Each structure stands twice: as structure tokens, then as C-alpha cells.
C-alpha positions as CSV (number, residue, x, y, z in Angstrom):
1,C,48.4,-16.4,17.1
2,N,51.2,-16.5,14.6
3,K,50.6,-14.1,11.7
4,E,52.7,-16.4,9.5
5,N,50.2,-19.3,10.1
6,P,48.4,-19.8,6.7
7,V,45.1,-20.6,8.4
8,F,45.3,-17.4,10.4
9,M,46.1,-15.4,7.2
10,R,43.1,-17.0,5.4
11,V,40.8,-16.1,8.3
12,L,42.1,-12.5,8.2
13,A,41.5,-12.3,4.4
14,F,38.0,-13.8,4.8
15,R,37.1,-11.2,7.5
16,K,38.3,-8.4,5.4
17,R,36.2,-9.5,2.3
18,L,33.2,-10.0,4.6
19,Q,33.5,-6.5,6.0
20,Q,33.8,-5.1,2.5
21,N,30.6,-6.9,1.4
22,I,28.7,-5.7,4.4
23,S,29.7,-2.0,3.8
24,E,28.8,-2.3,0.1
25,R,25.3,-3.5,1.0
26,R,24.5,-0.6,3.4
27,P,21.9,1.8,2.0
28,Q,23.5,4.9,0.6
29,R,22.4,8.2,2.1
30,V,23.4,10.2,-1.0
31,M,21.3,9.6,-4.1
32,H,23.1,10.2,-7.3
33,N,21.8,13.2,-9.3
34,S,18.5,13.2,-7.5
35,K,17.1,16.0,-5.4
36,I,16.2,15.1,-1.9
37,I,12.8,16.4,-0.8
38,R,10.5,16.0,2.3
39,K,6.7,15.6,2.1
40,H,4.1,15.6,4.8
41,F,1.0,13.4,4.2
42,I,-2.4,12.9,5.8
43,F,-4.1,9.7,4.6
44,S,-7.9,9.3,5.1
45,G,-10.0,6.2,4.4
46,R,-9.5,2.7,5.8
47,V,-6.0,3.4,7.0
48,Q,-6.0,2.4,10.7
49,E,-6.1,-1.2,12.1
50,V,-5.1,-2.5,8.6
51,G,-1.3,-2.5,8.9
52,F,-0.8,0.9,7.3
53,R,2.0,2.0,9.7
54,Y,3.9,-1.2,9.5
55,S,3.5,-1.3,5.7
56,A,4.8,2.3,5.4
57,F,7.8,1.4,7.6
58,S,8.6,-1.7,5.7
59,I,8.3,-0.1,2.2
60,A,10.1,3.2,3.2
61,T,12.9,1.3,4.7
62,K,13.4,-0.9,1.6
63,L,13.3,2.3,-0.6
64,G,15.9,4.0,1.7
65,L,13.6,6.8,2.8
66,T,13.6,8.5,6.1
67,G,10.7,10.0,8.1
68,W,7.9,8.8,10.3
69,V,4.3,7.6,10.3
70,R,1.7,7.7,13.1
71,N,-2.1,7.2,13.7
72,E,-4.2,10.3,14.4
73,W,-7.2,10.5,16.8
74,D,-9.6,11.1,14.0
75,G,-8.9,7.8,12.2
76,S,-6.4,9.3,9.6
77,V,-2.7,8.5,9.3
78,E,0.0,11.2,9.2
79,M,3.3,10.6,7.6
80,E,6.4,12.5,6.6
81,A,8.8,11.0,4.1
82,Q,12.2,12.2,2.8
83,G,14.0,11.0,-0.3
84,T,13.7,11.5,-4.0
85,E,10.3,12.3,-5.5
86,E,10.3,9.1,-7.4
87,K,10.9,6.9,-4.3
88,I,8.3,8.9,-2.3
89,Q,5.7,8.3,-5.1
90,K,6.7,4.6,-5.1
91,L,6.0,4.5,-1.3
92,V,2.5,6.0,-1.7
93,A,1.7,3.8,-4.8
94,Q,2.7,0.7,-2.9
95,L,0.7,1.6,0.2
96,D,-2.4,2.1,-2.0
97,R,-2.0,-1.4,-3.4
98,R,-1.8,-3.1,-0.1
99,P,-4.7,-5.5,0.9
100,F,-7.1,-4.1,3.4
101,I,-5.8,-0.6,3.0
102,S,-8.2,1.8,1.2
103,I,-6.8,5.3,0.8
104,E,-9.7,7.6,-0.1
105,Y,-8.0,11.0,0.2
106,I,-4.4,12.3,0.5
107,E,-3.4,15.7,1.7
108,E,0.2,16.4,0.7
109,Q,2.6,19.2,1.5
110,L,6.2,19.9,0.6
111,L,8.4,20.5,3.7
112,P,12.1,21.5,4.3
113,T,14.4,18.6,4.5
114,I,15.9,17.3,7.7
115,D,19.6,16.7,7.3
116,D,20.4,14.6,10.3
117,E,17.5,12.1,10.0
118,V,18.8,8.6,9.4
119,N,15.8,6.3,9.3
120,F,12.0,5.8,9.1
121,T,10.1,5.2,12.3
122,I,6.7,4.4,13.6
123,L,5.5,6.8,16.1
124,N,2.8,6.2,18.9
């Protein structure tokens, strides 16, 4: 390929712009002027076999939270979420508004943050 070829140069310029657009759309790990916290939850009620874990994963990922969610043997769902207090509250509120999900009780505990965690996952 000849680097003086105008088509080649346009392709290179396009690829550079595309790469910049992709990097600008990636979720940011650092949240401006917001304290990162981690919370542990146990949800009771109609929370299994209603899409709770998938909903938690989907909402948390869209909000840029990290953590995990899993079903427990007693019919409850356990979850840890890390991010700003505001985004964690949005996660819980949106879960409570989902069809078929009926949260009757939430046990909540503040935990130390995990620095190297990069995503939200569904366990078991």
C-alpha cells in the first residue's frame, strides 16, 4: 500500500476516528466527585424464577456497577454491588419495579470496596 494514496489516507483517518469514538463510549471506572462504596444485599420475596439475576446483571451493567448476584438455597437472592450510592439505589429501585419480581424484604450491609473488580456477574 502506498501511503500517498488518497483512498488509503482516508481509510486511515476513518479508522482513527472510529477508534476514538469507541474509546469515548467505554464506561468510565472513575466516577467524578462521587464516593465509591460496596453493598451486600439479601432479597426475600418472589425473587427466584422471575428473571431477578438477569435483570440485576442488565441494570447494573448499564449503570456501570460492578459486583455479583446469585440465588440462595432458601429462595432468597444475594447480591453485592459496587459504585456510587446513587447508582446502587437506582439498581435496587429498578429491580423492585420489574414485572413478576416482588421484593418483600431487603437486608443490606456496607462492605469494603474491591479495587480490581471490573464487571458485574451472575454466579451459579
